[in-house]
Structure formats: C-alpha cells, structure tokens
C-alpha positions as a LaTeX table, in Angstrom:
\begin{tabular}{lrrr}
\hline
Residue & $x$ (\AA) & $y$ (\AA) & $z$ (\AA) \\
\hline
Met1 & 0.10 & 0.00 & 0.00 \\
Arg2 & 1.51 & 3.28 & $-1.04$ \\
Pro3 & 1.84 & 6.08 & 1.66 \\
Asp4 & $-0.37$ & 9.03 & 1.44 \\
Arg5 & 1.90 & 12.04 & 0.58 \\
Thr6 & $-0.98$ & 14.44 & 0.52 \\
Arg7 & $-0.85$ & 15.44 & 4.24 \\
Pro8 & 2.94 & 16.19 & 4.36 \\
Arg9 & 2.61 & 18.44 & 1.40 \\
Ala10 & $-0.49$ & 20.10 & 2.59 \\
Arg11 & 1.22 & 20.72 & 5.91 \\
Arg12 & 4.27 & 22.36 & 4.28 \\
Leu13 & 1.99 & 24.42 & 2.03 \\
Ala14 & $-0.10$ & 25.56 & 4.81 \\
Leu15 & 2.96 & 26.35 & 6.99 \\
Gly16 & 4.42 & 28.44 & 3.95 \\
Ile17 & 1.27 & 30.45 & 3.67 \\
Ala18 & 1.15 & 31.03 & 7.54 \\
Val19 & 4.88 & 32.19 & 7.57 \\
Ala20 & 4.09 & 34.63 & 4.67 \\
Val21 & 1.06 & 36.03 & 6.37 \\
Gly22 & 3.07 & 36.38 & 9.65 \\
Leu23 & 5.85 & 38.20 & 7.73 \\
Leu24 & 3.39 & 40.40 & 6.08 \\
Ile25 & 1.89 & 41.28 & 9.55 \\
Val26 & 5.19 & 42.29 & 10.79 \\
Ala27 & 5.82 & 44.42 & 7.78 \\
Asp28 & 2.30 & 46.00 & 8.37 \\
Ala29 & 3.25 & 46.76 & 11.95 \\
Val30 & 6.40 & 48.48 & 10.84 \\
Leu31 & 4.83 & 50.47 & 8.35 \\
Arg32 & 2.04 & 51.46 & 10.75 \\
Leu33 & 4.72 & 52.78 & 13.19 \\
Gly34 & 5.55 & 55.84 & 10.94 \\
Leu35 & 2.04 & 56.71 & 9.89 \\
Gly36 & 0.99 & 58.63 & 13.00 \\
Arg37 & $-2.43$ & 60.13 & 12.51 \\
Ala38 & $-2.54$ & 59.07 & 8.86 \\
Gly39 & $-3.22$ & 55.46 & 10.04 \\
Glu40 & $-6.04$ & 53.78 & 12.27 \\
Ser41 & $-5.92$ & 54.12 & 16.01 \\
Val42 & $-3.61$ & 51.93 & 17.96 \\
Pro43 & $-6.54$ & 49.74 & 19.49 \\
Ser44 & $-8.04$ & 49.32 & 16.01 \\
Thr45 & $-4.58$ & 48.30 & 14.45 \\
Leu46 & $-4.01$ & 45.79 & 17.11 \\
Gln47 & $-7.40$ & 44.42 & 16.81 \\
Ser48 & $-7.05$ & 43.82 & 13.11 \\
Phe49 & $-3.66$ & 42.36 & 13.44 \\
Leu50 & $-4.99$ & 39.98 & 16.08 \\
Met51 & $-7.80$ & 38.78 & 13.88 \\
Leu52 & $-5.42$ & 38.20 & 11.01 \\
Ala53 & $-3.06$ & 36.18 & 13.18 \\
Thr54 & $-5.87$ & 34.13 & 14.58 \\
Leu55 & $-7.42$ & 33.52 & 11.09 \\
Thr56 & $-3.93$ & 32.44 & 10.03 \\
Val57 & $-3.22$ & 29.97 & 12.72 \\
Leu58 & $-6.78$ & 28.34 & 12.50 \\
Gly59 & $-6.63$ & 28.17 & 8.82 \\
Ala60 & $-3.17$ & 26.46 & 8.82 \\
Leu61 & $-4.29$ & 24.04 & 11.35 \\
Val62 & $-7.37$ & 23.05 & 9.63 \\
Ala63 & $-5.61$ & 22.90 & 6.15 \\
Ala64 & $-2.90$ & 20.76 & 7.61 \\
Arg65 & $-5.27$ & 18.10 & 9.33 \\
Arg66 & $-8.10$ & 18.26 & 6.85 \\
Pro67 & $-6.25$ & 18.97 & 3.69 \\
Arg68 & $-9.25$ & 17.89 & 1.36 \\
Asn69 & $-11.58$ & 20.36 & 3.16 \\
Pro70 & $-11.25$ & 23.65 & 1.30 \\
Ile71 & $-12.48$ & 25.67 & 4.29 \\
Gly72 & $-8.86$ & 25.76 & 5.75 \\
Trp73 & $-7.49$ & 27.00 & 2.58 \\
Leu74 & $-10.12$ & 29.45 & 2.19 \\
Met75 & $-9.22$ & 30.87 & 5.83 \\
Leu76 & $-5.64$ & 31.09 & 4.83 \\
Gly77 & $-6.59$ & 32.80 & 1.39 \\
Ser78 & $-8.66$ & 35.39 & 3.30 \\
Ala79 & $-5.78$ & 35.98 & 5.79 \\
Leu80 & $-3.33$ & 36.33 & 2.86 \\
Val81 & $-5.48$ & 38.68 & 0.73 \\
Ser82 & $-6.29$ & 40.83 & 3.90 \\
Ser83 & $-2.70$ & 41.20 & 5.01 \\
Leu84 & $-1.62$ & 42.16 & 1.52 \\
Ala85 & $-4.30$ & 44.77 & 1.26 \\
Val86 & $-3.18$ & 46.23 & 4.62 \\
Phe87 & 0.38 & 46.25 & 3.45 \\
Ala88 & $-0.50$ & 48.06 & 0.15 \\
Lys89 & $-2.48$ & 50.64 & 2.18 \\
Tyr90 & 0.20 & 51.40 & 4.57 \\
Leu91 & 2.79 & 51.41 & 1.66 \\
Ala92 & 0.77 & 53.91 & $-0.04$ \\
Ala93 & 0.22 & 56.08 & 3.01 \\
Arg94 & 3.89 & 56.13 & 3.87 \\
Ala95 & 4.88 & 57.10 & 0.23 \\
Leu96 & 2.30 & 59.90 & 0.41 \\
Leu97 & 3.63 & 61.12 & 3.54 \\
Gly98 & 7.21 & 61.08 & 2.01 \\
Gly99 & 6.01 & 63.27 & $-0.64$ \\
Ala100 & 5.35 & 60.83 & $-3.41$ \\
Ser101 & 3.25 & 62.03 & $-6.30$ \\
Ile102 & $-0.37$ & 60.88 & $-6.47$ \\
His103 & 0.10 & 60.13 & $-10.15$ \\
Gly104 & 3.11 & 57.83 & $-9.68$ \\
Trp105 & 3.41 & 54.34 & $-8.54$ \\
Val106 & 1.44 & 55.02 & $-5.39$ \\
Arg107 & $-1.71$ & 54.50 & $-7.39$ \\
Trp108 & $-1.15$ & 50.85 & $-7.81$ \\
Pro109 & $-1.02$ & 49.62 & $-4.00$ \\
Ala110 & $-3.96$ & 52.06 & $-3.43$ \\
Trp111 & $-5.79$ & 50.39 & $-6.36$ \\
Phe112 & $-4.98$ & 46.99 & $-4.97$ \\
Gln113 & $-6.09$ & 47.82 & $-1.42$ \\
Asn114 & $-9.47$ & 49.36 & $-2.64$ \\
Thr115 & $-10.29$ & 46.29 & $-5.16$ \\
Met116 & $-9.85$ & 43.48 & $-2.62$ \\
Ser117 & $-12.59$ & 44.57 & $-0.11$ \\
Ala118 & $-15.25$ & 42.62 & $-1.79$ \\
Val119 & $-13.10$ & 39.56 & $-2.45$ \\
Thr120 & $-12.43$ & 39.04 & 1.46 \\
Val121 & $-16.22$ & 39.32 & 2.14 \\
Ser122 & $-17.12$ & 36.59 & $-0.69$ \\
Ile123 & $-14.39$ & 34.18 & 0.99 \\
Val124 & $-15.97$ & 34.63 & 4.14 \\
Val125 & $-19.50$ & 33.82 & 2.64 \\
Met126 & $-18.09$ & 30.87 & 0.72 \\
Ile127 & $-16.62$ & 29.31 & 4.06 \\
Phe128 & $-20.35$ & 29.32 & 5.61 \\
Leu129 & $-21.67$ & 27.78 & 2.42 \\
Leu130 & $-18.94$ & 25.00 & 2.50 \\
Phe131 & $-19.16$ & 24.38 & 6.24 \\
Pro132 & $-18.46$ & 21.80 & 7.68 \\
Asp133 & $-17.59$ & 19.06 & 5.15 \\
Gly134 & $-16.44$ & 21.34 & 2.26 \\
Arg135 & $-19.14$ & 20.22 & $-0.08$ \\
Leu136 & $-22.20$ & 21.81 & $-1.67$ \\
Pro137 & $-24.84$ & 19.04 & $-1.19$ \\
Phe138 & $-27.87$ & 20.39 & $-2.89$ \\
Pro139 & $-28.75$ & 22.63 & $-5.74$ \\
Leu140 & $-29.60$ & 25.71 & $-3.68$ \\
Ala141 & $-26.15$ & 25.78 & $-2.28$ \\
Arg142 & $-24.63$ & 25.38 & $-5.74$ \\
Trp143 & $-26.70$ & 28.25 & $-6.94$ \\
Ala144 & $-25.61$ & 30.34 & $-3.92$ \\
Ala145 & $-21.83$ & 29.77 & $-4.59$ \\
Gly146 & $-22.23$ & 30.15 & $-8.27$ \\
Ser147 & $-24.15$ & 33.52 & $-7.88$ \\
Leu148 & $-21.59$ & 34.54 & $-5.25$ \\
Ile149 & $-18.72$ & 34.02 & $-7.60$ \\
Ala150 & $-20.43$ & 35.75 & $-10.55$ \\
Val151 & $-21.80$ & 38.70 & $-8.66$ \\
Val152 & $-18.57$ & 39.41 & $-6.61$ \\
Gly153 & $-16.30$ & 38.81 & $-9.47$ \\
Gly154 & $-18.20$ & 41.31 & $-11.50$ \\
Leu155 & $-18.49$ & 44.01 & $-8.68$ \\
Thr156 & $-14.62$ & 43.47 & $-8.34$ \\
Val157 & $-13.94$ & 44.07 & $-12.01$ \\
Leu158 & $-16.17$ & 47.36 & $-11.90$ \\
Ser159 & $-14.44$ & 48.56 & $-8.71$ \\
Ala160 & $-11.06$ & 47.96 & $-10.41$ \\
Ile161 & $-12.00$ & 50.36 & $-13.38$ \\
Asp162 & $-14.17$ & 53.00 & $-11.63$ \\
Pro163 & $-12.15$ & 56.19 & $-12.31$ \\
Ser164 & $-13.18$ & 57.75 & $-9.04$ \\
Pro165 & $-10.15$ & 58.59 & $-6.72$ \\
Phe166 & $-9.13$ & 56.30 & $-3.89$ \\
Val167 & $-9.10$ & 57.43 & $-0.19$ \\
Val168 & $-5.93$ & 55.99 & 1.40 \\
Ser169 & $-6.53$ & 57.95 & 4.55 \\
Thr170 & $-8.66$ & 60.82 & 5.54 \\
Asn171 & $-5.58$ & 62.93 & 6.39 \\
Leu172 & $-4.01$ & 62.29 & 2.92 \\
Pro173 & $-4.79$ & 63.49 & $-0.59$ \\
Lys174 & $-6.99$ & 61.15 & $-2.80$ \\
Val175 & $-5.25$ & 58.84 & $-5.35$ \\
Pro176 & $-6.56$ & 58.50 & $-8.89$ \\
Asn177 & $-7.25$ & 55.17 & $-10.36$ \\
Pro178 & $-4.43$ & 54.08 & $-12.91$ \\
Ile179 & $-6.93$ & 52.07 & $-15.04$ \\
Gly180 & $-10.39$ & 54.04 & $-14.68$ \\
Leu181 & $-12.94$ & 54.20 & $-17.30$ \\
Ser182 & $-15.15$ & 57.29 & $-17.31$ \\
Ala183 & $-18.20$ & 55.32 & $-18.27$ \\
Ile184 & $-18.69$ & 53.76 & $-14.87$ \\
Arg185 & $-17.69$ & 56.77 & $-12.76$ \\
Gly186 & $-19.45$ & 56.85 & $-9.37$ \\
Phe187 & $-19.88$ & 53.06 & $-9.34$ \\
Gln188 & $-18.08$ & 52.73 & $-5.75$ \\
Thr189 & $-19.68$ & 55.65 & $-4.18$ \\
Gly190 & $-23.16$ & 55.06 & $-5.58$ \\
Ser191 & $-23.39$ & 58.67 & $-6.69$ \\
Thr192 & $-24.67$ & 57.50 & $-10.22$ \\
Ala193 & $-27.13$ & 54.93 & $-11.51$ \\
Val194 & $-24.51$ & 52.24 & $-12.10$ \\
Gly195 & $-23.82$ & 52.14 & $-8.23$ \\
Ala196 & $-27.15$ & 50.49 & $-8.04$ \\
Leu197 & $-25.39$ & 47.19 & $-9.10$ \\
Trp198 & $-23.99$ & 46.85 & $-5.59$ \\
Phe199 & $-27.61$ & 45.67 & $-4.66$ \\
Leu200 & $-26.91$ & 42.60 & $-6.56$ \\
Leu201 & $-24.89$ & 41.41 & $-3.65$ \\
Ala202 & $-28.33$ & 40.82 & $-1.93$ \\
Val203 & $-28.86$ & 37.81 & $-4.30$ \\
Pro204 & $-26.01$ & 35.56 & $-3.08$ \\
Leu205 & $-26.21$ & 36.67 & 0.37 \\
Val206 & $-30.01$ & 35.72 & 0.63 \\
Leu207 & $-29.33$ & 32.40 & $-1.22$ \\
Ala208 & $-26.36$ & 31.71 & 1.26 \\
Ile209 & $-28.70$ & 32.42 & 4.26 \\
Ala210 & $-31.42$ & 30.13 & 2.65 \\
Ser211 & $-28.79$ & 27.55 & 2.01 \\
Val212 & $-27.40$ & 27.31 & 5.37 \\
Val213 & $-30.90$ & 27.08 & 7.07 \\
Val214 & $-31.96$ & 24.38 & 4.74 \\
Arg215 & $-28.59$ & 22.61 & 5.62 \\
Leu216 & $-29.28$ & 22.89 & 9.18 \\
Arg217 & $-32.73$ & 21.41 & 8.96 \\
Arg218 & $-31.66$ & 18.50 & 7.01 \\
Ser219 & $-28.44$ & 17.78 & 9.06 \\
His220 & $-28.25$ & 15.15 & 11.90 \\
Gly221 & $-25.68$ & 13.62 & 14.03 \\
Asp222 & $-22.24$ & 15.34 & 14.02 \\
Glu223 & $-23.13$ & 17.72 & 11.21 \\
Arg224 & $-26.16$ & 19.02 & 13.08 \\
Gln225 & $-23.86$ & 19.57 & 16.14 \\
Gln226 & $-21.26$ & 21.52 & 14.00 \\
Leu227 & $-23.79$ & 23.69 & 12.34 \\
Thr228 & $-25.70$ & 24.44 & 15.42 \\
Leu229 & $-22.54$ & 25.50 & 17.43 \\
Val230 & $-21.40$ & 27.80 & 14.55 \\
Ala231 & $-24.87$ & 29.13 & 14.23 \\
Tyr232 & $-24.81$ & 29.77 & 18.04 \\
Ala233 & $-21.65$ & 31.66 & 18.02 \\
Val234 & $-22.53$ & 33.76 & 14.95 \\
Gly235 & $-26.09$ & 34.44 & 16.72 \\
Val236 & $-24.52$ & 35.51 & 20.10 \\
Ser237 & $-21.96$ & 37.86 & 18.22 \\
Leu238 & $-24.76$ & 39.57 & 16.07 \\
Phe239 & $-26.95$ & 39.89 & 19.13 \\
Val240 & $-24.16$ & 41.71 & 21.10 \\
Thr241 & $-23.27$ & 43.75 & 18.10 \\
Leu242 & $-27.00$ & 44.92 & 17.75 \\
Ala243 & $-27.33$ & 45.55 & 21.50 \\
Gly244 & $-24.44$ & 47.88 & 21.29 \\
Val245 & $-25.75$ & 49.79 & 18.20 \\
Val246 & $-29.06$ & 50.17 & 19.97 \\
Leu247 & $-27.34$ & 51.38 & 23.15 \\
Ser248 & $-25.13$ & 53.69 & 21.23 \\
Thr249 & $-28.15$ & 55.27 & 19.32 \\
Phe250 & $-30.08$ & 55.77 & 22.36 \\
Ala251 & $-27.02$ & 57.38 & 24.03 \\
Gln252 & $-26.46$ & 59.67 & 21.18 \\
Gln253 & $-30.10$ & 60.87 & 21.34 \\
Ala254 & $-29.93$ & 61.39 & 25.16 \\
Gly255 & $-26.44$ & 63.17 & 24.95 \\
Thr256 & $-24.81$ & 60.64 & 27.31 \\
Ser257 & $-21.84$ & 58.60 & 27.01 \\
Glu258 & $-21.61$ & 56.05 & 24.19 \\
Ser259 & $-18.63$ & 54.08 & 25.65 \\
Leu260 & $-20.90$ & 51.13 & 26.66 \\
Gly261 & $-22.51$ & 50.73 & 23.22 \\
Asp262 & $-19.14$ & 51.09 & 21.51 \\
Ala263 & $-17.65$ & 48.41 & 23.80 \\
Leu264 & $-20.41$ & 45.94 & 22.91 \\
Ile265 & $-20.02$ & 46.74 & 19.06 \\
Ser266 & $-16.30$ & 46.06 & 19.45 \\
Leu267 & $-16.92$ & 42.92 & 21.50 \\
Gly268 & $-19.52$ & 41.63 & 19.07 \\
Thr269 & $-17.57$ & 42.35 & 15.84 \\
Asn270 & $-14.01$ & 42.00 & 16.65 \\
Ala271 & $-14.00$ & 39.42 & 19.60 \\
Gly272 & $-17.05$ & 37.55 & 18.34 \\
Leu273 & $-17.12$ & 37.47 & 14.59 \\
Gly274 & $-13.42$ & 38.02 & 14.28 \\
Leu275 & $-12.05$ & 35.53 & 16.99 \\
Val276 & $-14.78$ & 33.32 & 18.34 \\
Val277 & $-16.48$ & 32.44 & 15.16 \\
Pro278 & $-13.30$ & 31.32 & 13.31 \\
Gly279 & $-12.28$ & 29.53 & 16.40 \\
Val280 & $-15.47$ & 27.68 & 16.51 \\
Val281 & $-15.36$ & 26.85 & 12.80 \\
Ala282 & $-12.05$ & 25.28 & 13.28 \\
Met283 & $-12.89$ & 23.37 & 16.32 \\
Thr284 & $-16.00$ & 21.85 & 14.85 \\
Ile285 & $-14.23$ & 20.92 & 11.60 \\
Leu286 & $-11.45$ & 19.10 & 13.76 \\
Arg287 & $-14.24$ & 17.72 & 15.99 \\
His288 & $-12.23$ & 18.68 & 18.99 \\
Arg289 & $-14.18$ & 18.89 & 22.31 \\
Met290 & $-17.58$ & 19.11 & 20.80 \\
Tyr291 & $-19.73$ & 19.50 & 23.77 \\
Asp292 & $-23.45$ & 19.14 & 24.03 \\
Ile293 & $-24.33$ & 22.30 & 22.03 \\
Asp294 & $-28.19$ & 21.72 & 22.43 \\
Arg295 & $-27.93$ & 22.15 & 26.00 \\
Leu296 & $-25.88$ & 25.17 & 25.70 \\
Val297 & $-28.43$ & 26.82 & 23.20 \\
Asn298 & $-31.21$ & 25.70 & 25.43 \\
Arg299 & $-29.91$ & 27.40 & 28.44 \\
Thr300 & $-28.97$ & 30.49 & 26.42 \\
Leu301 & $-32.52$ & 30.90 & 25.20 \\
Val302 & $-34.07$ & 30.13 & 28.58 \\
Tyr303 & $-32.01$ & 32.77 & 30.29 \\
Thr304 & $-32.32$ & 35.27 & 27.67 \\
Leu305 & $-36.16$ & 34.86 & 27.88 \\
Leu306 & $-35.97$ & 34.84 & 31.67 \\
Thr307 & $-33.76$ & 38.12 & 31.76 \\
Ala308 & $-36.11$ & 39.88 & 29.29 \\
Val309 & $-39.27$ & 38.86 & 31.41 \\
Leu310 & $-37.79$ & 39.79 & 34.82 \\
Ala311 & $-36.42$ & 43.09 & 33.59 \\
Ala312 & $-39.92$ & 44.05 & 32.26 \\
Ile313 & $-41.50$ & 43.05 & 35.46 \\
Tyr314 & $-39.04$ & 45.18 & 37.36 \\
Val315 & $-39.39$ & 48.25 & 35.34 \\
Gly316 & $-43.12$ & 47.85 & 35.59 \\
Leu317 & $-43.06$ & 47.55 & 39.24 \\
Val318 & $-40.64$ & 50.51 & 39.81 \\
Val319 & $-42.79$ & 52.57 & 37.72 \\
Gly320 & $-46.17$ & 51.39 & 38.91 \\
Leu321 & $-45.21$ & 51.49 & 42.53 \\
Gly322 & $-43.52$ & 54.92 & 42.26 \\
Thr323 & $-46.60$ & 56.38 & 40.64 \\
Val324 & $-48.74$ & 54.98 & 43.43 \\
Thr325 & $-46.44$ & 56.13 & 46.25 \\
Arg326 & $-46.34$ & 59.51 & 44.87 \\
Ser327 & $-50.18$ & 59.91 & 44.30 \\
Val328 & $-50.84$ & 58.63 & 48.02 \\
Gly329 & $-47.95$ & 60.19 & 50.07 \\
Gly330 & $-46.83$ & 62.82 & 47.73 \\
Arg331 & $-43.20$ & 61.51 & 47.48 \\
Ser332 & $-42.01$ & 58.55 & 45.54 \\
Gly333 & $-40.27$ & 56.65 & 48.31 \\
Arg334 & $-37.73$ & 55.43 & 45.89 \\
Gly335 & $-35.79$ & 53.27 & 48.25 \\
Val336 & $-38.85$ & 51.37 & 49.34 \\
Val337 & $-40.06$ & 51.12 & 45.82 \\
Val338 & $-36.63$ & 49.62 & 44.60 \\
Ala339 & $-36.45$ & 47.22 & 47.55 \\
Thr340 & $-39.99$ & 46.14 & 47.07 \\
Ser341 & $-39.49$ & 45.54 & 43.35 \\
Thr342 & $-36.06$ & 43.63 & 43.94 \\
Leu343 & $-37.71$ & 41.21 & 46.45 \\
Ala344 & $-40.66$ & 40.54 & 44.02 \\
Val345 & $-38.30$ & 39.85 & 41.19 \\
Ala346 & $-36.32$ & 37.50 & 43.41 \\
Ala347 & $-39.29$ & 35.62 & 44.46 \\
Leu348 & $-40.49$ & 35.26 & 40.80 \\
Phe349 & $-37.07$ & 34.08 & 39.50 \\
Arg350 & $-37.72$ & 30.28 & 39.95 \\
Pro351 & $-41.40$ & 30.16 & 38.84 \\
Val352 & $-40.46$ & 32.25 & 35.72 \\
Arg353 & $-37.47$ & 30.08 & 35.01 \\
Arg354 & $-39.48$ & 27.00 & 35.06 \\
Arg355 & $-42.36$ & 28.71 & 32.83 \\
Ala356 & $-39.46$ & 29.85 & 30.42 \\
Gln357 & $-38.00$ & 26.44 & 30.23 \\
Ala358 & $-41.44$ & 24.94 & 29.50 \\
Val359 & $-42.16$ & 27.49 & 26.85 \\
Ile360 & $-38.63$ & 26.90 & 25.08 \\
Asp361 & $-38.96$ & 23.18 & 25.20 \\
Arg362 & $-42.43$ & 23.21 & 23.85 \\
Arg363 & $-41.60$ & 25.62 & 20.99 \\
Phe364 & $-37.99$ & 24.61 & 20.14 \\
Tyr365 & $-37.37$ & 21.10 & 21.62 \\
Arg366 & $-40.78$ & 19.43 & 21.09 \\
Arg367 & $-39.40$ & 15.98 & 21.24 \\
Arg368 & $-37.79$ & 16.60 & 24.60 \\
Tyr369 & $-40.95$ & 18.13 & 25.81 \\
Asp370 & $-42.83$ & 15.21 & 24.72 \\
Ala371 & $-40.60$ & 12.88 & 26.46 \\
Ala372 & $-40.77$ & 14.59 & 29.69 \\
Arg373 & $-44.61$ & 14.45 & 29.59 \\
Thr374 & $-44.54$ & 10.77 & 28.80 \\
Ile375 & $-42.09$ & 10.13 & 31.59 \\
Gly376 & $-44.21$ & 12.07 & 34.05 \\
Ala377 & $-47.32$ & 10.23 & 32.95 \\
Phe378 & $-45.59$ & 6.97 & 33.34 \\
Ala379 & $-44.55$ & 8.05 & 36.88 \\
Ser380 & $-48.09$ & 8.73 & 37.79 \\
Arg381 & $-49.46$ & 5.45 & 36.66 \\
Leu382 & $-46.49$ & 3.66 & 38.66 \\
Arg383 & $-47.96$ & 4.86 & 41.85 \\
Thr384 & $-51.18$ & 3.02 & 41.30 \\
Glu385 & $-50.64$ & 0.16 & 39.02 \\
Ala386 & $-50.02$ & $-3.25$ & 40.65 \\
Asp387 & $-50.13$ & $-5.53$ & 37.68 \\
Leu388 & $-46.42$ & $-6.35$ & 36.70 \\
Glu389 & $-47.47$ & $-7.23$ & 33.03 \\
Ser390 & $-49.10$ & $-3.96$ & 32.68 \\
Leu391 & $-45.99$ & $-2.16$ & 34.00 \\
Arg392 & $-43.71$ & $-4.13$ & 31.92 \\
Arg393 & $-45.65$ & $-3.06$ & 28.76 \\
Asp394 & $-45.90$ & 0.64 & 30.00 \\
Leu395 & $-42.26$ & 0.58 & 30.64 \\
Leu396 & $-41.39$ & $-0.69$ & 27.07 \\
Asn397 & $-43.55$ & 1.86 & 25.53 \\
Val398 & $-42.08$ & 4.80 & 27.47 \\
Val399 & $-38.37$ & 3.57 & 26.67 \\
Ser400 & $-39.45$ & 3.13 & 23.06 \\
Glu401 & $-41.11$ & 6.57 & 22.81 \\
Thr402 & $-38.33$ & 8.70 & 24.63 \\
Met403 & $-35.07$ & 6.92 & 23.87 \\
Gln404 & $-35.83$ & 5.22 & 20.65 \\
Pro405 & $-33.58$ & 2.36 & 20.97 \\
Ala406 & $-32.91$ & $-0.41$ & 18.51 \\
Thr407 & $-34.04$ & $-3.28$ & 20.91 \\
Val408 & $-35.64$ & $-3.12$ & 24.29 \\
Ser409 & $-35.76$ & $-6.12$ & 26.69 \\
Val410 & $-37.06$ & $-6.08$ & 30.31 \\
Trp411 & $-35.65$ & $-8.58$ & 33.01 \\
Leu412 & $-37.89$ & $-8.70$ & 36.21 \\
Gly413 & $-36.04$ & $-10.27$ & 39.21 \\
Leu414 & $-38.56$ & $-11.43$ & 41.74 \\
Arg415 & $-37.75$ & $-12.27$ & 45.40 \\
Arg416 & $-40.12$ & $-13.81$ & 47.90 \\
Val417 & $-40.75$ & $-11.77$ & 50.92 \\
Pro418 & $-42.09$ & $-13.87$ & 54.05 \\
Gly419 & $-44.81$ & $-12.49$ & 56.11 \\
Pro420 & $-44.62$ & $-11.88$ & 59.76 \\
Gly421 & $-43.71$ & $-14.84$ & 61.97 \\
Ile422 & $-42.73$ & $-17.07$ & 58.88 \\
Gln423 & $-39.35$ & $-18.19$ & 58.20 \\
Pro424 & $-38.24$ & $-17.94$ & 54.54 \\
Ala425 & $-37.67$ & $-21.36$ & 53.06 \\
Asp426 & $-34.41$ & $-22.20$ & 51.28 \\
Asp427 & $-34.75$ & $-22.01$ & 47.50 \\
Pro428 & $-33.82$ & $-25.36$ & 45.92 \\
\hline
\end{tabular}
C-alpha cells in the first residue's frame, strides 16, 4: 500500500502560507509605526492584527489536518488577501507622507487595497456555504456559490476600473485610479445609476442564508452539532453587536456617554465575529471537544427569555409603585419601591424560569418536551398500578418513545418476601 503523501505536502504548503502572512503582519506593523494620525488608531490596528493572526493559525491548522476540506485553505486565503491589502494601504500612505506624487506608482498599491475588499467578504460567505465538510450538497447551495462568484467577480472588476479617486486615509490626498474608465464613474460611491449594481450582492447573500438554513434543517448527528454550534456563535455575536448599536443610538439621542455601546459593538464584531466564530469553525471541523451544544443553546434561550421577562416586571413594578406612592404620600419613596421590586423579582425568579424552560422546550425542543410529559405520565401510573405485566408493557412503551433504542428487553428479578412470623424457605 502506497503511503499518502498529500498530508505532508499540505502541511508544508499551509505552513508556508502562514509564515508569509506572519511576515506581512510584521511588515504591516513596521509601516504603521511611521504613519501617526494617517493610520488607524492603535487599538483598532492591534485588533485587526490579532484577527489576522488568529485566522492564519486556525486556517493552517485546519488545512494541515483536513487538507481535502477547502475551508482551511479559504481561511488562509482570506488572511493572505487581507494582509496584502493592509500592506498595500500602509505602503501607499507612507509614500504619500514622504512626498510621493499621487500620479506615480502610489496609485497601484492604493488600487489593489481598494479592489480587494469585496473579495474578502466573498471568501467569508463561501466558508459558511461549504461548512462543515467542504461540499455543496444540494442545488440551492450550488446556486448560492455560483451567484456569489459571478456577482462578486463582476463587482470587483467594476470597482477596479471605476475612475473615482481612492481614499488611502482621511488625512492624505486622494489617489486617482490608474486604469479607470469614465463610463462607470461613481460606481463605488453610488453617486450615479451604475452604483445600484451593488444591490446585486443581496442575491448571493439571501441564497447563502437560505442554504445554511436548509442544511441545518436537513442535518443530523455530528453535522447538526457542528452547524448548531457555529450558528450559536454567530447569533450571539450578532446579538451583542445589535445591542451595542441600540445602546449607542439611545445614548447619542440622550446626549450621554456611548462608551458602553461602543464596547459592545467592538466585543461583538472583533471578539465575536473576528475571533470566536473562526475558532468555533476550526474546532468543529477538527471535532475537538464538541460539547452538547443543544444544552448550551437551550440554556441561552431560557436565560435570555428569563432576563427579558424579569427586566420588564422590574421596570413595571418600579414605575407603577412609584406612581402609586407619589399619588398617596406625595413623594416617591424610591428606596422602598426599589427594595420591594427587587424582592418581588427575586421571588418570581424560580417560577418564571420554570415557565420559560417549558415555553422554550415546547416551542424549540418539542421532542424533549413530549418525552418529559411521557415520563411524567408513566410515573403517575406507576404509583397506582399493581399488575407487573401492565407495568412491563408501559415501561417498554415509554423507553421506545423517549429514547428510541434499536431493541428493548425487560428482566424482572422477583424475590419472595415472607410474612410476619414465617421463616423464609431455602430455594432449591
């Protein structure tokens, strides 16, 4: 039997790409040091470098251990393209700060950085389409992948030849496109009718979301665990990001500090989508420590619903009792109102949690909910039933309905219990 040489070659290739990306990250950091205000802020730069490094390491790990799965290579490709784009941007910025002409060679790195933005997004969408086994199992997924390649390819070409000048940095002059065509001017900015072509991105995105939903509904076993875990990570990240956007909007309208909202947005996008989601993708593909994700999702749904209900009850009690105390005594009695509302919410915690658990199980985990009801009904019959044959039949039915085993058998071990004053006889 001939040895498989694919994996050693894949490991060397993955390591080579990872080393190249690492060198580019170091070069990006060196170029960034001399930019000052012409570059992004230091926290933003560190976050982008950390996300690139994480994506590179995880992509190399998946590509080396699962070389036939294209997801690892796509992760490495995304990291490589992103690091090259950042390098081109910083190189153009350093050259402009050094006095280089905007009509010289600076145009080409600025052109490359501006053109690659849609490519990176398309790679990320393709990763979710191919997750977890690297295949497109049904026509909808293939249509989504094909439309993604066609639309993003067309938009990338149009972006590359749009004559609108590039913005390397807000503190630097704009750079003209070296290969621009006046017929499609305004495509990137959307200032002309041709900019409406960007709405074509909705087609592959909608098909991709529908494909992931269909795949999740059709999946079972390990694949369902993988898809559910990644969907959970993405959902939590998007929820945190949306909460940050809402808090920042309200804070901006109220004229208060937006630091909490900005922190949540950064946590959801940079830590969640940038770090946690790629880590979960790599972990599930390698099937390393795949815990019971259904229990995790169930607990998240229950405690999210519980928090929302208790928060609504608390706010209602504070507002209602405050209104009552002001109308009766002429003052709000804020301390008493807050203490009373807190005690009421604490007393309602356990019953509301049980009710929330029942609602979530009935709505999203119907099979588990029906199994619990079946077991509860059997326990009630067990207290009153005395016929062993009936109990045996009921037990077989309950086990078959709740656990659905391949075979079921019941062994009853009976022991004679002597009455009072009667010595037990020895069994022959």
